[in-house]
Structure formats: C-alpha cells, structure tokens
NULUM-661549 format. One record per atom (N, C-alpha, C): residue number from 1; y, x, z. Coordinates in steps of 0.001 Angstrom, whole numbers, m for minus. Layout:
N
NUM_Y_X_Z
...
***
This chain:
263
1_7666_m10549_m14828
1_8113_m10383_m13450
1_9398_m11164_m13228
2_9459_m11921_m12181
2_10692_m12601_m11809
2_11604_m11605_m11112
3_12811_m11434_m11673
3_13745_m10494_m11065
3_14210_m10981_m9708
4_14092_m12282_m9484
4_14545_m12821_m8208
4_13570_m12505_m7079
5_12289_m12555_m7348
5_11305_m12440_m6272
5_10792_m11015_m6092
6_10878_m10199_m7111
6_10457_m8797_m7000
6_11419_m7942_m7805
7_12052_m7006_m7136
7_13030_m6135_m7778
7_12458_m4730_m7927
8_12843_m4073_m9005
8_12438_m2674_m9196
8_13664_m1829_m9483
9_13728_m694_m8815
9_14799_269_m9029
9_14183_1659_m8981
10_14376_2436_m10030
10_13795_3777_m10106
10_14833_4834_m9738
11_14394_5783_m8920
11_15205_6937_m8564
11_14398_8174_m8936
12_14776_8801_m10039
12_13985_9927_m10510
12_12582_9469_m10860
13_11594_10117_m10243
13_10199_9772_m10505
13_9617_8796_m9479
14_10477_8157_m8697
14_10016_7220_m7667
14_10449_5806_m8030
15_9469_4903_m8117
15_9740_3493_m8394
15_9796_2733_m7071
16_10913_2084_m6811
16_11088_1309_m5580
16_10935_m179_m5908
17_9951_m822_m5298
17_9732_m2259_m5467
17_10173_m2972_m4194
18_10988_m4001_m4345
18_11463_m4770_m3197
18_10992_m6209_m3315
19_10162_m6643_m2384
19_9789_m8055_m2317
19_11032_m8809_m1867
20_11495_m9713_m2723
20_12816_m10293_m2520
20_12734_m11808_m2299
21_12099_m12180_m1210
21_12005_m13585_m827
21_12247_m13697_682
22_13445_m13306_1124
22_13696_m13205_2566
22_13612_m14523_3321
23_13831_m15653_2635
23_13811_m16936_3337
23_12441_m17258_3926
24_11377_m16797_3265
24_10032_m17000_3827
24_9406_m15679_4257
25_10286_m14726_4619
25_9870_m13409_5114
25_8948_m12694_4127
26_9298_m12836_2838
26_8567_m12143_1761
26_7079_m12470_1768
27_6775_m13729_2033
27_5378_m14173_2066
27_4705_m13929_711
28_3408_m13710_762
28_2635_m13486_m461
28_2285_m14827_m1093
29_3300_m15470_m1624
29_3144_m16736_m2325
29_2454_m16501_m3662
30_2133_m17595_m4357
30_1539_m17454_m5688
30_2465_m16652_m6596
31_3757_m16940_m6520
31_4719_m16240_m7371
31_4822_m14764_m7005
32_4798_m14453_m5712
32_4901_m13057_m5289
32_3669_m12268_m5712
33_2503_m12849_m5530
33_1273_m12161_m5951
33_1294_m11890_m7448
34_1721_m12877_m8223
34_1771_m12712_m9679
34_2775_m11639_m10070
35_3929_m11620_m9403
35_4952_m10626_m9722
35_4484_m9219_m9388
36_3832_m9065_m8252
36_3322_m7748_m7867
36_2273_m7254_m8861
37_1337_m8116_m9214
37_279_m7698_m10140
37_856_m7345_m11512
38_1844_m8100_m11969
38_2461_m7810_m13261
38_3157_m6447_m13239
39_3839_m6160_m12127
39_4524_m4873_m12034
39_3530_m3728_m11904
40_2431_m3952_m11207
40_1401_m2918_m11101
40_825_m2586_m12474
41_671_m3607_m13318
41_176_m3366_m14674
41_1144_m2477_m15446
42_2438_m2711_m15249
42_3423_m1859_m15922
42_3377_m431_m15383
43_3206_m306_m14087
43_3179_1027_m13476
43_1956_1831_m13902
44_879_1154_m14211
44_m375_1821_m14590
44_m151_2835_m15710
45_679_2467_m16676
45_896_3328_m17840
45_2297_3930_m17877
46_2981_3889_m16753
46_4329_4448_m16674
46_4233_5928_m16302
47_4405_6780_m17280
47_4231_8212_m17053
47_5392_8820_m16270
48_6526_8127_m16228
48_7666_8677_m15490
48_7531_8427_m13993
49_6944_7303_m13608
49_6817_6959_m12190
49_5656_7734_m11573
50_5964_8567_m10593
50_4939_9386_m9944
50_4595_8889_m8549
51_5489_8129_m7937
51_5281_7560_m6603
51_5888_6157_m6607
52_5268_5259_m5852
52_5768_3889_m5728
52_6069_3617_m4258
53_7241_3050_m3991
53_7615_2613_m2643
53_7731_1092_m2657
54_7085_429_m1685
54_7165_m1027_m1569
54_7838_m1381_m252
55_8830_m2272_m325
55_9542_m2701_875
55_9878_m4183_762
56_10448_m4735_1813
56_10811_m6137_1824
56_12292_m6329_2065
57_12877_m7339_1424
57_14279_m7668_1632
57_14430_m8505_2895
58_15625_m8454_3474
58_15896_m9281_4646
58_15393_m8660_5927
59_14955_m9500_6852
59_14632_m9020_8196
59_13159_m8690_8408
60_12341_m8740_7352
60_10910_m8464_7527
60_10324_m7800_6292
61_9238_m7081_6507
61_8475_m6514_5387
61_7714_m7630_4689
62_6794_m8260_5408
62_6001_m9349_4821
62_5275_m10097_5934
63_5371_m11429_5891
63_4757_m12267_6928
63_3395_m12821_6524
64_2810_m12280_5456
64_1480_m12750_5070
64_1530_m13853_4037
65_485_m14660_4005
65_404_m15734_3012
65_1444_m16820_3274
66_1751_m17576_2232
66_2695_m18682_2332
66_1954_m19908_2870
67_2111_m20186_4151
67_1356_m21269_4789
67_1733_m22639_4235
68_2976_m22807_3797
68_3372_m24095_3217
68_2623_m24356_1919
69_2490_m23332_1085
69_1711_m23486_m142
69_251_m23793_174
70_m272_m23123_1175
70_m1673_m23327_1539
70_m1906_m24750_2047
71_m998_m25237_2856
71_m1144_m26594_3373
71_m991_m27630_2263
72_m112_m27385_1319
72_58_m28308_194
72_m1218_m28414_m631
73_m1961_m27305_m721
73_m3197_m27303_m1505
73_m4258_m28205_m900
74_m4142_m28498_371
74_m5109_m29383_1036
74_m5078_m30807_479
75_m4010_m31145_m236
75_m3886_m32494_m778
75_m4731_m32709_m2029
76_m5314_m31651_m2562
76_m6155_m31778_m3751
76_m7470_m32468_m3392
77_m8168_m33044_m4378
77_m9391_m33803_m4108
77_m10463_m33037_m3323
78_m10519_m31721_m3521
78_m11535_m30922_m2813
78_m11017_m30350_m1507
79_m9854_m30819_m1061
79_m9296_m30334_188
79_m8735_m28931_116
80_m8582_m28410_m1094
80_m8019_m27078_m1282
80_m9056_m25984_m1459
81_m10331_m26342_m1480
81_m11381_m25311_m1537
81_m11225_m24393_m2735
82_m11035_m24961_m3920
82_m10916_m24133_m5129
82_m9665_m23265_m5072
83_m8566_m23852_m4595
83_m7320_m23088_m4495
83_m7468_m21930_m3527
84_m8041_m22185_m2361
84_m8181_m21135_m1355
84_m9072_m20008_m1858
85_m10171_m20374_m2525
85_m11071_m19344_m3055
85_m10338_m18469_m4070
86_m9544_m19118_m4933
86_m8787_m18377_m5942
86_m7690_m17548_m5302
87_m7008_m18104_m4297
87_m5930_m17388_m3623
87_m6426_m16098_m3002
88_m7505_m16178_m2238
88_m7978_m14978_m1554
88_m8577_m13982_m2549
89_m9096_m14478_m3664
89_m9582_m13574_m4714
89_m8413_m12830_m5342
90_m7319_m13563_m5628
90_m6137_m12926_m6217
90_m5487_m11944_m5252
91_m5423_m12327_m3985
91_m4814_m11438_m2995
91_m5643_m10171_m2819
92_m6961_m10321_m2762
92_m7822_m9141_m2622
92_m7674_m8214_m3819
93_m7555_m8796_m5015
93_m7371_m7983_m6218
93_m6062_m7207_m6148
94_m5012_m7841_m5605
94_m3728_m7149_m5469
94_m3843_m5988_m4489
95_m4518_m6223_m3356
95_m4684_m5151_m2367
95_m5467_m3980_m2959
96_m6528_m4273_m3690
96_m7317_m3211_m4315
96_m6505_m2475_m5376
97_m5614_m3200_m6029
97_m4793_m2591_m7083
97_m3864_m1528_m6505
98_m3425_m1723_m5270
98_m2583_m714_m4633
98_m3286_635_m4593
99_m4591_612_m4376
99_m5336_1864_m4256
99_m5860_2364_m5593
100_m5958_1479_m6601
100_m6418_1944_m7911
100_m5269_2384_m8810
101_m4031_2101_m8406
101_m2903_2639_m9163
101_m2966_4162_m9174
102_m2605_4794_m10267
102_m2643_6265_m10291
102_m1610_6904_m9368
103_m509_6206_m9119
103_545_6764_m8262
103_270_6484_m6786
104_560_7420_m5895
104_546_7121_m4468
104_1551_6016_m4162
105_1159_5094_m3275
105_2014_3961_m2917
105_2368_4065_m1435
106_3666_4016_m1145
106_4162_4121_230
106_4756_2783_651
107_4312_2252_1769
107_4931_1055_2341
107_6090_1482_3227
108_7264_910_2982
108_8447_1145_3809
108_8625_m114_4659
109_8267_m46_5941
109_8049_m1259_6727
109_9119_m1435_7809
110_9608_m2665_7915
110_10560_m2993_8977
110_10320_m4431_9430
111_10860_m4781_10564
111_10777_m6162_11035
111_9388_m6524_11510
112_8666_m7234_10674
112_7277_m7570_10984
112_6403_m7379_9755
113_5145_m7079_10005
113_4109_m7049_8971
113_2912_m7757_9589
114_2726_m9017_9226
114_1699_m9826_9876
114_663_m10316_8873
115_m555_m10518_9377
115_m1653_m11076_8588
115_m1791_m10308_7266
116_m1654_m10981_6115
116_m1788_m10288_4835
116_m684_m9265_4626
117_445_m9399_5355
117_1479_m8373_5307
117_1031_m7097_5972
118_312_m7232_7080
118_m283_m6070_7742
118_m1384_m5483_6871
119_m2135_m6362_6216
119_m3173_m5924_5268
119_m2559_m5087_4150
120_m1393_m5480_3696
120_m721_m4747_2624
120_m334_m3347_3079
121_169_m3242_4301
121_490_m1917_4846
121_m767_m1052_4896
122_m1858_m1644_5380
122_m3118_m907_5492
122_m3674_m524_4127
123_m3361_m1305_3104
123_m3885_m1050_1765
123_m3081_m2_1008
124_m1823_200_1397
124_m1029_1244_754
124_m1569_2614_1152
125_m1318_3606_326
125_m1834_4950_588
125_m1148_5591_1785
126_125_5273_1977
126_933_5841_3048
126_1867_4755_3567
127_2365_4934_4781
127_3306_3961_5326
127_4255_4635_6307
128_5525_4262_6203
128_6548_4701_7145
128_7156_3443_7752
129_7235_3389_9084
129_7715_2184_9761
129_8942_2469_10601
130_9844_1519_10635
130_11011_1613_11500
130_10614_1290_12929
131_11195_2005_13865
131_10984_1675_15273
131_11423_225_15499
132_10636_m503_16268
132_10921_m1906_16485
132_10115_m2827_15589
133_9464_m2277_14570
133_8600_m3081_13707
133_7381_m3529_14495
134_6929_m4754_14236
134_5730_m5274_14892
134_4653_m5555_13840
135_3446_m5175_14186
135_2307_m5349_13292
135_1286_m6263_13962
136_720_m7191_13185
136_m281_m8068_13767
136_m1149_m8721_12713
137_m2358_m9065_13117
137_m3240_m9917_12312
137_m3441_m11174_13163
138_m2445_m12040_13083
138_m2256_m13087_14080
138_m2867_m14434_13721
139_m3631_m14487_12653
139_m4153_m15761_12206
139_m4936_m16518_13262
140_m5607_m15779_14150
140_m6410_m16434_15186
140_m5553_m17343_16061
141_m4265_m17071_16149
141_m3369_m17896_16966
141_m3201_m19305_16400
142_m3443_m19468_15098
142_m3341_m20796_14491
142_m4706_m21286_14006
143_m5759_m20635_14500
143_m7108_m21078_14171
143_m7683_m20524_12890
144_m7079_m19477_12339
144_m7568_m18888_11096
144_m7782_m17399_11300
145_m9021_m16971_11446
145_m9326_m15548_11665
145_m8932_m14759_10427
146_m8260_m13647_10616
146_m7761_m12827_9501
146_m8891_m11989_8901
147_m9795_m12653_8215
147_m10994_m11972_7708
147_m10689_m11017_6569
148_m9848_m11417_5616
148_m9537_m10486_4530
148_m8616_m9353_4997
149_m7593_m9611_5813
149_m6842_m8484_6373
149_m7717_m7527_7179
150_m8763_m8051_7775
150_m9687_m7235_8563
150_m10290_m6100_7739
151_m10543_m6357_6456
151_m11192_m5351_5607
151_m10350_m4086_5537
152_m9061_m4249_5253
152_m8176_m3078_5173
152_m7906_m2491_6549
153_m7709_m3362_7544
153_m7375_m2886_8887
153_m8479_m2000_9450
154_m9736_m2417_9297
154_m10851_m1657_9872
154_m11124_m364_9123
155_m10496_m189_7984
155_m10593_1072_7254
155_m9410_1987_7541
156_m8554_1555_8471
156_m7400_2357_8869
156_m7445_2780_10324
157_m7897_1902_11201
157_m7828_2187_12635
157_m9206_2023_13269
158_m9425_2612_14463
158_m10719_2490_15133
158_m11122_1030_15349
159_m12423_760_15257
159_m12903_m614_15212
159_m12595_m1426_16472
160_m12662_m816_17640
160_m12404_m1600_18853
160_m10951_m2059_18935
161_m10024_m1211_18484
161_m8627_m1610_18476
161_m8384_m2675_17405
162_m9057_m2534_16259
162_m8941_m3544_15213
162_m9467_m4887_15706
163_m10615_m4865_16379
163_m11195_m6117_16866
163_m10298_m6758_17915
164_m9679_m5946_18743
164_m8753_m6487_19743
164_m7578_m7181_19069
165_m6998_m6550_18052
165_m5894_m7169_17332
165_m6318_m8478_16680
166_m7508_m8484_16091
166_m7988_m9664_15376
166_m8310_m10835_16293
167_m8792_m10536_17495
167_m9224_m11615_18386
167_m8160_m12064_19374
168_m7165_m11213_19644
168_m6094_m11617_20560
168_m4882_m12159_19814
169_m4714_m11743_18562
169_m3534_m12150_17809
169_m2259_m11521_18315
170_m2375_m10467_19112
170_m1193_m9829_19677
170_m630_m8775_18723
171_673_m8558_18842
171_1343_m7547_18037
171_1164_m6162_18645
172_1263_m5141_17783
172_1395_m3769_18250
172_2702_m3221_17702
173_3257_m2234_18382
173_4538_m1647_17988
173_4344_m629_16866
174_5449_m220_16284
174_5402_820_15254
174_4861_2125_15822
175_5248_2427_17059
175_4766_3656_17686
175_3256_3609_17882
176_2757_2447_18322
176_1311_2290_18507
176_591_2319_17164
177_1198_1721_16162
177_608_1738_14822
177_460_3167_14313
178_1439_4016_14629
178_1355_5427_14227
178_260_6147_15007
179_141_5842_16293
179_m910_6456_17106
179_m2302_6101_16572
180_m2472_4872_16138
180_m3783_4407_15683
180_m4083_4799_14238
181_m3050_5158_13481
181_m3269_5556_12098
181_m2987_4477_11074
182_m2399_3372_11501
182_m2037_2314_10551
182_m851_2738_9701
183_65_3509_10287
183_1191_4075_9540
183_1229_5572_9789
184_1894_6290_8891
184_1973_7747_9018
184_2963_8188_10079
185_4058_7422_10183
185_5080_7804_11150
185_5979_6617_11478
186_6544_6678_12660
186_7529_5704_13117
186_8850_6428_13256
187_9894_5879_12659
187_11188_6563_12615
187_12288_5597_13041
188_13434_6107_13494
188_14554_5218_13817
188_14909_4347_12618
189_15247_3090_12887
189_15482_2149_11793
189_16543_2636_10817
190_17571_3279_11331
190_18645_3726_10459
190_18213_4874_9545
191_17069_5485_9834
191_16568_6583_9016
191_15363_6178_8157
192_14995_4893_8196
192_13782_4456_7496
192_13835_4761_6005
193_14886_4329_5336
193_14982_4546_3889
193_14998_6029_3550
194_15741_6815_4333
194_15854_8251_4074
194_14518_8961_4274
195_13825_8633_5362
195_12530_9270_5642
195_11499_8908_4574
196_11495_7645_4162
196_10555_7223_3123
196_10865_7912_1810
197_12147_7975_1466
197_12550_8626_220
197_12197_10110_229
198_12364_10770_1368
198_12008_12191_1478
198_10513_12394_1231
199_9696_11537_1824
199_8253_11636_1627
199_7900_11403_164
200_8525_10386_m436
200_8252_10076_m1841
200_8654_11236_m2746
201_9820_11807_m2493
201_10286_12919_m3332
201_9388_14147_m3179
202_8915_14394_m1974
202_8020_15533_m1750
202_6756_15401_m2596
203_6183_14211_m2595
203_4961_13987_m3373
203_5251_14012_m4866
204_6379_13395_m5265
204_6727_13338_m6681
204_6978_14720_m7275
205_7307_15700_m6431
205_7582_17052_m6912
205_6314_17846_m7203
206_5159_17333_m6766
206_3900_18032_m7018
206_3442_17785_m8454
207_2449_18558_m8881
207_1895_18356_m10221
207_1301_16954_m10298
208_1850_16119_m11176
208_1454_14714_m11274
208_m34_14567_m11575
209_m535_15375_m12469
209_m1949_15307_m12832
209_m2834_15533_m11615
210_m2509_16534_m10815
210_m3317_16855_m9642
210_m3306_15713_m8630
211_m2135_15117_m8410
211_m2027_14027_m7443
211_m2827_12808_m7919
212_m2746_12505_m9210
212_m3489_11357_m9740
212_m4997_11583_m9653
213_m5447_12781_m10011
213_m6862_13112_m9880
213_m7284_13012_m8423
214_m6424_13529_m7542
214_m6738_13541_m6116
214_m6788_12158_m5507
215_m5881_11271_m5902
215_m5908_9912_m5336
215_m7181_9192_m5738
216_m7537_9295_m7006
216_m8767_8646_m7463
216_m9977_9186_m6700
217_m10032_10499_m6547
217_m11174_11114_m5868
217_m11203_10761_m4384
218_m10035_10639_m3769
218_m9959_10311_m2343
218_m10705_9016_m2043
219_m10416_7978_m2827
219_m11044_6690_m2561
219_m12497_6626_m3024
220_m12827_7394_m4043
220_m14225_7421_m4491
220_m15123_8080_m3448
221_m14725_9246_m2955
221_m15605_10015_m2071
221_m15726_9426_m674
222_m14690_8695_m243
222_m14666_8250_1147
222_m15758_7226_1443
223_m16265_6561_396
223_m17327_5573_574
223_m18722_6165_356
224_m18792_7448_41
224_m20073_8080_m284
224_m20689_8767_926
225_m22015_8932_939
225_m22635_9835_1915
225_m22089_11247_1698
226_m22101_12060_2745
226_m21394_13341_2682
226_m21925_14252_1577
227_m23247_14275_1358
227_m23788_15149_310
227_m23301_14716_m1067
228_m23326_13410_m1315
228_m22860_12894_m2605
228_m21362_13121_m2764
229_m20636_13020_m1658
229_m19195_13227_m1707
229_m18863_14660_m2123
230_m19592_15628_m1572
230_m19346_17023_m1946
230_m19695_17267_m3406
231_m20785_16669_m3877
231_m21171_16848_m5276
231_m20104_16272_m6199
232_m19653_15082_m5871
232_m18606_14436_m6675
232_m17307_15234_m6613
233_m16901_15646_m5409
233_m15646_16372_m5247
233_m15677_17709_m5993
234_m16843_18327_m6058
234_m16968_19566_m6810
234_m16681_19361_m8288
235_m17177_18260_m8831
235_m16915_17950_m10238
235_m15432_17658_m10464
236_m14806_17014_m9499
236_m13371_16739_m9605
236_m12576_18039_m9584
237_m12997_18992_m8733
237_m12322_20285_m8682
237_m12428_21011_m10025
238_m13604_20919_m10659
238_m13775_21540_m11980
238_m12801_20914_m12969
239_m12731_19580_m12984
239_m11808_18883_m13881
239_m10372_19352_m13656
240_m9984_19454_m12413
240_m8626_19866_m12052
240_m8376_21325_m12455
241_m9352_22203_m12187
241_m9189_23629_m12490
241_m9011_23889_m13980
242_m9606_23068_m14826
242_m9552_23290_m16267
242_m8241_22824_m16889
243_m7404_22191_m16126
243_m6126_21699_m16649
243_m5168_22854_m16907
244_m4408_22745_m17972
244_m3455_23792_m18341
244_m2444_24033_m17223
245_m1920_22946_m16635
245_m878_23105_m15623
245_m1416_23660_m14308
246_m2693_23464_m14048
246_m3281_24069_m12853
246_m3377_25583_m13027
247_m3781_25993_m14216
247_m3812_27428_m14527
247_m2423_28031_m14361
248_m1408_27327_m14863
248_m29_27797_m14739
248_408_27845_m13277
249_10_26831_m12482
249_387_26792_m11070
249_m185_27965_m10296
250_m1457_28284_m10544
250_m2098_29391_m9847
250_m1500_30727_m10301
251_m1294_30863_m11610
251_m700_32094_m12139
251_697_32318_m11565
252_1472_31239_m11514
252_2829_31346_m10974
252_2813_31742_m9510
253_1870_31201_m8747
253_1751_31553_m7328
253_1438_33040_m7181
254_495_33526_m7974
254_117_34938_m7894
254_1260_35847_m8338
255_2061_35363_m9274
255_3182_36160_m9779
255_4467_35917_m8991
256_4346_35092_m7939
256_5479_34795_m7049
256_6687_34248_m7805
257_6445_33226_m8622
257_7519_32550_m9358
257_7253_31046_m9359
258_8239_30278_m9782
258_8068_28828_m9873
258_7199_28488_m11096
259_6318_27527_m10979
259_5462_27181_m12118
259_6238_26467_m13218
260_5840_26687_m14439
260_6429_26003_m15604
260_5454_24908_m16026
261_5427_23804_m15283
261_4512_22720_m15587
261_5016_21885_m16753
262_4094_21481_m17586
262_4443_20679_m18769
262_4351_19182_m18499
263_3610_18777_m17453
263_3454_17345_m17131
263_4774_16756_m16673
***
C-alpha cells in the first residue's frame, strides 16, 4: 500500500481508510485501485478491525475513474481495448470486495461522488453524507454511459430514478440521496466525521461474530427467491445460535446483565 495515496488510521475497532489523492479528487486510478485492494486483503484477516470507514481527502469523496489515464491508454496499438477491459474488471472486483469483506463498510461522503465514486458509495454497506454533497453518474455528459456504476446504483435506489440519473447526467443532493436510499443519512458537514464515527462505534460494539455472519447472509439471501432465502437464513440462524458468545448474550439478557463475550 502506498502511504501517500491511501492512508489507514485505526480508532479502537474501527479502521479508517482515507483516499489521499486530492489533486485528482481521489480518482480511482490504477494506483488507487491497487492500494484499496491491497488494504482490503489485509482487513480480511484483521481480527481487531470490526468496522471500516472509507473517506476522501480534500474537497471530494471520489470523482470516479482517472480520465487522463484512460485517455493515455488510447495510444496503445489496440486503442486501449485491453486496458479498458482490465480496468473495469479490476474496478468491479474492488466494488465486490467491499461487500465480501467480513466487516461492515461505511462510506463517509463529502463534496462530490460521481460515476465510479457514486458506484463506490452504492457498493459500501452503509453511507453517511454531508449536506451539500452531490451525487451523480455523469458519464453520459461526456459520451460514456455509466454502465458499471449502474449495477450498484440500481441495487440501491428505485429503477426509474436510477435511469433518470444515468440518462440525464444530473446531480442529486445528499438529502435526495437519503430519500432514495443511496445513503443512510444526510448530516451537517461539520458533524460528518462525528456522525460516521458514532455509527461505526455502535456497530463495532456488537458481537463481531454475529455481525460477520449477518453481513455474509445479507448479501447471499438478497439475490435468492424468497423460499430459498428463508431456507438459507434458517441455516444461518442455526449457525449463529450454536456460537458460545450467542449463548452468553441470550443468557446475559435473561439475567439482566452485560454479556461476557470472548470474541
């Protein structure tokens, strides 16, 4: 991981990742994608980190792909075809990794989140946005339909609103993003870090095993037909119930005391 382009700072059980490339609005360059994936690999087996917060340095969360890098790739003999195919494959893998990480991931969003930056917000498990933040899938404005951002966006907000954003290239506000379900809440900018940290700490205080089991099950069941989802979720409940710390949690609740969790 390049310490210059991606920073990590842990507070208790919460890992804070800062995309640190403010000059290009934290664009998802080749270096940024590589740094994020490398850090995700470390987080996979980090038993101390229970929640991950992702934010951007400077005046924006993330402006999407690095258009200068993309244009430079056009100079290759194939016009950039191989590079573009690899780029979108790597970016999609990073977005999927956000949801396959065992820890819940919270996007702390300010400024703008456009194109693949908006996709990143949609791909995180939770998102808190500062008032005044603008969200968009604006590629259509430069002749490039945001097809990969569309995948995450349409799994967050109603399809007609998603299609409007994709075809008009217009921004929506943080308040509108909260109404549509793209973010969990819109808060005053001066309270963004505090509100995000409060949410992260609340989740980090829960039984880690239960949250990890629950996150995995959440994404598995949501793509299933309802009957299969109930069958699968029932098996997950059995797995969770058999855990030592779950037994302790229930016993402690019945005995009206704080649980003595070992995780």
